[in-house]
C-alpha positions as CSV (number, residue, x, y, z in Angstrom):
1,M,147.4,125.5,124.7
2,L,144.9,128.0,123.3
3,F,141.6,126.8,121.8
4,R,140.9,129.5,119.1
5,Y,138.0,128.0,117.1
6,T,135.9,125.0,116.2
7,I,134.0,124.3,113.0
8,L,130.6,122.8,112.7
9,Y,129.7,121.3,109.3
10,V,126.1,122.1,108.6
11,D,123.6,122.1,105.7
12,D,122.4,125.7,106.3
13,V,125.2,128.1,107.4
14,V,123.0,131.2,107.6
15,G,120.2,129.4,109.5
16,T,122.7,127.9,111.9
17,L,124.3,131.4,112.6
18,E,120.8,132.8,113.1
19,F,119.9,130.1,115.6
20,Y,123.0,130.6,117.7
21,E,122.6,134.4,117.6
22,K,119.0,134.1,118.9
23,A,119.5,131.2,121.3
24,F,122.8,132.4,122.9
25,A,123.1,136.1,121.9
26,F,126.3,135.4,120.1
27,E,127.4,138.1,117.6
28,R,128.1,137.3,114.0
29,G,131.8,137.9,113.3
30,F,131.9,137.0,109.7
31,L,129.8,135.6,106.8
32,H,131.4,134.8,103.5
33,E,129.6,136.3,100.5
34,T,128.7,132.8,99.2
35,G,127.0,132.0,102.5
36,D,129.1,128.8,102.8
37,Y,131.2,129.8,105.8
38,G,130.5,132.0,108.8
39,E,131.8,132.7,112.3
40,L,130.3,133.7,115.6
41,V,132.2,135.6,118.3
42,T,131.9,133.6,121.5
43,G,134.7,135.2,123.6
44,S,138.2,134.0,123.0
45,T,137.0,131.1,120.9
46,K,135.2,131.5,117.5
47,L,132.5,129.1,116.6
48,A,132.6,128.6,112.8
49,T,130.1,127.0,110.5
50,S,130.8,125.6,107.1
51,N,128.6,124.1,104.4
52,S,128.7,120.3,104.6
53,A,127.5,119.8,101.0
54,P,130.1,118.9,98.4
């Protein structure tokens, strides 16, 4: 079994990406133009964030 990614549902996608970039030196892999979805490259598993607001 391969674990490819996990998604965190957050209120502030960009702020969350910035936190993980600074705290753990992860690289930003993708940020959707709306700012509602982003991914961090964390090795073989991506850490994704998505807007939790409806």
